[in-house]
C-alpha positions in Angstrom: 85.6 37.2 4.2 86.8 39.7 6.7 85.4 39.7 10.2 84.8 43.0 12.0 83.6 43.7 15.5 81.3 46.5 16.6 82.9 47.5 20.0 81.2 50.8 20.6 78.3 52.7 19.1 78.2 56.5 18.7 75.4 57.5 21.2 74.3 60.6 19.3 74.3 58.9 15.9 72.2 56.0 17.2 69.8 58.5 18.9 69.4 60.5 15.6 68.6 57.3 13.7 66.1 56.1 16.3 64.5 59.6 16.3 64.1 59.7 12.5 62.8 56.1 12.3 60.2 56.8 15.0 59.2 60.1 13.3 58.6 58.4 10.0 56.8 55.4 11.4 54.6 57.7 13.5 53.8 59.8 10.5 52.7 56.7 8.6 50.2 56.0 11.4 49.2 59.5 12.6 48.4 61.0 9.2 45.7 58.5 8.2 44.4 58.4 11.8 44.1 62.3 11.9 42.3 62.3 8.5 40.0 59.6 9.9 39.2 61.8 12.9 38.6 64.8 10.7 36.4 62.9 8.3 34.2 61.3 10.9 33.8 64.6 12.9 32.7 66.4 9.8 30.3 63.5 9.1 28.9 63.8 12.6 28.7 67.6 12.2 26.7 67.2 9.0 24.4 64.7 10.6 23.6 67.2 13.4 23.3 70.2 11.0 19.9 71.3 12.4 21.4 72.0 15.8 23.4 75.1 14.9 26.4 75.7 17.2 26.7 72.1 18.2 27.4 71.1 14.7 30.0 73.8 14.3 31.7 72.9 17.6 31.7 69.2 16.7 33.2 69.8 13.3 35.7 72.3 14.6 36.8 70.1 17.4 37.3 67.2 15.0 39.4 69.3 12.6 41.6 70.7 15.4 41.9 67.3 17.0 42.8 65.6 13.7 45.5 68.2 12.9 46.8 67.9 16.5 47.1 64.2 16.2 49.0 64.6 12.9 51.4 67.1 14.5 51.8 66.2 18.2 52.1 62.4 18.0 55.1 62.4 15.5 56.9 65.0 17.7 56.3 63.0 20.8 57.4 59.8 19.1 60.5 61.4 17.8 61.5 62.6 21.2 60.8 59.2 22.7 62.9 57.6 19.9 65.8 60.0 20.6 65.8 59.1 24.3 65.5 55.4 23.5 68.4 55.6 21.1 70.6 57.2 23.8 69.6 54.6 26.3 70.0 51.7 23.8 73.5 52.9 22.7 74.6 53.3 26.3 73.4 49.9 27.2 75.1 48.4 24.1 78.4 50.1 24.9 78.3 48.8 28.5 77.6 45.2 27.5 80.0 45.3 24.5 82.7 46.3 26.9 81.9 43.2 29.0 81.2 40.7 26.3 83.2 42.1 23.4 80.7 43.4 20.9 79.0 42.0 17.9 81.0 40.3 15.2 80.0 40.7 11.5 81.5 39.3 8.4 82.1 41.6 5.4 83.2 41.0 1.9 84.9 43.4 -0.5 83.0 43.9 -3.7 84.9 45.0 -6.8 
């Protein structure tokens, strides 16, 4: 067994990983949620079908809102993930310089 120590993290590489992880996780949440919003707004629009423009407005708002949720939330989460990755890597590098980093054991596989 070989021991290695992680003394420093690449700030940009950590930020990119956080960004992608947050993007994927937010897509897993926002797509079903956006479809839920669209479905129930169309259901509400069909229930108020006799009211004319109100039904159209309700259905249209739900479709636009659902699509906006599916697009805007992942973008915002990706930006937040990138910023959190930068901050997290900076904090790790500061404390690793003081404490010495994280030790890991690795084994060569042949």
